[in-house]
C-alpha positions in Angstrom: -6.7 -27.1 35.8 -7.6 -25.3 39.0 -3.9 -24.7 39.6 -3.5 -23.1 36.2 -6.6 -21.0 36.7 -5.3 -19.8 40.0 -1.9 -19.0 38.5 -3.4 -17.0 35.6 -5.6 -15.1 38.0 -2.6 -14.3 40.2 -0.5 -13.3 37.2 -3.3 -11.0 35.9 -3.7 -9.4 39.3 0.1 -8.8 39.6 0.2 -7.2 36.2 -2.8 -5.1 37.0 -1.3 -3.9 40.3 2.0 -3.1 38.6 0.3 -1.1 35.9 -1.7 0.8 38.6 1.6 1.6 40.4 3.3 2.8 37.2 0.3 5.0 36.4 0.1 6.3 39.9 3.8 7.4 39.8 3.1 9.4 36.7 1.0 11.7 38.9 4.3 12.9 40.2 5.7 15.6 38.0 9.2 14.9 36.9 11.6 17.8 37.2 15.3 18.8 37.5 16.4 21.6 39.7 19.7 23.4 39.0 21.3 25.1 42.0 23.1 28.4 42.0 26.4 26.4 42.0 25.3 24.5 38.8 24.4 21.2 40.5 21.5 19.3 38.9 19.0 17.7 41.3 16.3 15.4 39.9 13.1 15.5 41.8 9.5 14.6 41.7 6.6 16.8 42.7 3.0 15.8 43.7 0.6 18.6 43.9 -2.8 18.6 45.6 -5.5 17.2 43.4 -7.2 20.5 43.4 -5.4 23.8 44.2 -8.1 26.3 45.3 -7.4 30.0 44.7 -6.4 31.7 47.9 -6.0 28.5 49.9 -2.7 27.5 51.4 -1.4 23.9 51.6 1.3 22.1 53.6 4.6 20.9 52.0 6.4 17.7 52.7 10.1 17.2 51.9 10.7 13.5 51.6 14.3 12.2 51.7 14.9 8.6 50.4 17.5 6.1 51.6 20.9 5.2 50.1 19.5 2.3 48.0 17.4 4.7 45.9 20.3 7.0 44.8 20.8 7.6 41.1 19.8 9.9 38.3 16.7 8.1 36.8 14.3 10.3 38.8 12.3 7.1 39.6 13.9 5.1 42.3 13.3 7.7 45.0 9.6 6.8 44.8 10.3 3.2 45.8 9.5 3.6 49.5 6.8 6.1 50.5 5.8 7.2 47.0 2.6 5.1 47.0 1.7 6.3 50.4 1.3 9.9 49.3 -0.7 8.6 46.3 -3.3 6.8 48.4 -6.6 8.4 47.4 -7.8 8.6 51.0 -4.6 10.4 52.0 -4.8 12.8 49.0 -8.4 13.7 49.8 -7.8 14.0 53.6 -4.4 15.7 53.4 -3.9 17.7 50.2 -0.3 18.8 50.1 2.7 19.5 48.0 5.1 16.6 48.1 8.8 17.1 47.1 10.9 14.0 46.6 14.5 14.8 45.4 16.9 12.1 44.3 20.5 12.0 45.6 23.1 11.1 43.0 25.0 7.8 43.2 28.1 8.2 45.4 26.7 11.2 47.3 25.1 11.4 50.7 22.3 13.5 52.2 23.6 15.8 54.9 27.3 14.8 54.9 30.3 15.2 52.7 30.6 11.4 52.5 29.0 8.4 54.1 29.9 8.6 57.8 32.5 5.9 58.8 30.5 5.0 61.9 26.8 5.4 62.6 27.4 5.4 66.4 25.8 8.6 67.5 28.9 10.0 69.3 31.0 9.4 66.2 28.6 11.1 63.8 30.0 14.3 62.3 29.5 17.7 63.8 30.2 21.1 62.3 30.6 20.0 58.6 29.7 22.4 55.9 26.6 21.5 53.9 27.6 19.5 50.9 26.7 20.8 47.4 23.9 18.4 46.7 22.2 18.9 50.0 22.6 22.7 49.5 20.7 22.1 46.2 17.9 20.4 48.2 17.7 23.5 50.5 17.6 25.8 47.4 14.9 23.6 45.9 12.9 23.8 49.1 13.4 27.6 49.2 12.0 28.0 45.7 8.8 26.4 46.7 8.5 28.3 50.0 8.1 31.5 47.9 4.9 30.2 46.4 1.8 31.8 47.8 0.0 28.4 47.8 2.4 27.1 50.5 1.5 27.3 54.1 4.8 28.2 55.8 3.3 27.1 59.2 3.0 23.6 58.0 6.4 22.5 56.5 7.3 18.9 57.2 10.3 16.7 56.5 10.3 12.9 56.4 13.3 10.7 55.8 14.4 7.1 56.0 17.9 5.7 56.7 20.3 8.0 54.9 17.2 10.3 54.5 16.6 10.3 58.2 20.2 11.4 58.7 19.5 14.1 56.2 16.3 15.0 58.2 18.2 15.4 61.4 20.9 17.4 59.6 18.3 19.7 57.8 16.3 20.5 61.0 19.5 21.2 62.9 20.7 23.7 60.4 17.3 25.3 59.6 15.0 24.8 62.5 13.0 27.9 61.8 11.6 26.4 58.6 10.2 23.1 59.8 7.1 22.4 61.8 7.4 18.6 62.2 9.9 15.9 61.4 9.7 12.1 61.0 13.1 10.4 60.9 13.0 6.6 60.3 15.9 4.3 61.2 18.4 7.2 61.2 21.2 8.5 63.4 22.8 11.8 64.4 25.2 13.2 66.9 22.8 14.1 69.7 24.9 17.3 70.5 23.4 18.9 67.3 19.7 18.5 68.3 19.2 21.3 70.8 18.8 23.7 67.9 15.7 21.7 66.8 13.9 21.8 70.1 10.9 23.7 68.7 10.2 21.2 66.0 7.7 18.3 66.7 9.3 14.9 66.2 8.1 11.3 65.7 11.1 9.0 65.5 10.8 5.3 64.4 13.4 2.5 64.5 13.6 -1.3 64.6 15.6 -2.7 67.6 17.1 -5.4 65.4 18.5 -3.0 62.8 22.0 -4.2 61.7 22.7 -1.4 59.3 22.0 1.8 61.3 22.2 1.2 65.0 19.0 1.7 67.0 21.1 3.8 69.4 21.0 6.6 66.9 17.3 7.1 67.4 17.4 6.3 71.1 20.1 9.0 71.6 18.2 11.5 69.4 15.0 10.9 71.5 16.9 11.4 74.8 18.6 14.6 73.5 15.4 16.1 72.2 13.5 15.3 75.3 16.2 16.8 77.5 16.1 20.0 75.3 12.3 20.3 75.9 11.2 19.2 72.5 7.8 17.7 71.7 9.1 14.2 70.7 7.7 10.7 70.4 9.8 7.6 69.9 8.3 4.3 68.5 10.6 1.3 68.5 9.6 -2.0 66.7 10.7 -5.2 68.5 12.5 -7.6 66.2 12.4 -5.3 63.2 15.5 -4.9 61.1 16.5 -2.0 58.9 13.3 -1.7 56.9 11.4 -0.2 59.8 9.8 2.3 57.3 7.3 -0.5 56.4 5.7 -0.7 59.9 6.3 3.1 60.3 4.2 3.9 57.2 1.5 1.6 58.5 1.6 2.9 62.1 -1.8 4.1 63.1 -2.3 7.8 62.5 1.1 8.2 60.7 -0.3 10.7 58.2 -2.9 12.2 60.6 -0.2 13.0 63.1 2.1 14.7 60.5 -0.6 16.9 58.9 -2.1 18.1 62.2 1.1 19.8 63.3 1.1 23.6 63.0 3.4 26.3 64.2 
């Protein structure tokens, strides 16, 4: 009897938590952006709980990983979506949060999935692909809003999204104040352009999907260029280093205190 009672209580709690998460995600406005080239980009938007007249707010561009690609405008909230909904975070760090969704078969930052994630083999000099150009146009459309503090524009990405983060800050370093790439990789020769951006880089040393050398090389290159950069490596952690990264002490505080 006790076992059944415990099971029912657990089931009720699970259903309750699931309902809370679904309700929370509804706080993200569901939108579709159409680029000047006609490409459709699903995205979600979380606004500050209260937008005060005359006040400016930071903006975070969040780039998901390859597993969350699609066109349902839902899956991109899988990792990180709840973090921005945390009531403490929303109260302490009111901000606009943009979370676009990459279509299946496409890739943030590159024309196609790089054949090798070894830093020295990562592409250099590619034109921006159409879907990532749509992300840039989406970002630009929000940067024109008077409510946005252009001195506090942040970008966060995990895995494929971290590669997109490195790519975006290398192309448009003048836009961004701070960047947090998690378990990503990049050709380090590209990063000198981003030396004025503040970085916190995370990776697990047991990552068997994206080599940890990607983040180690990025840290070394940024440090050599004179950038303000921190590198946090999690011993024994595999590819899902976004979990300990999101729970790293001061993760949100560090991001939102950065200003140009």
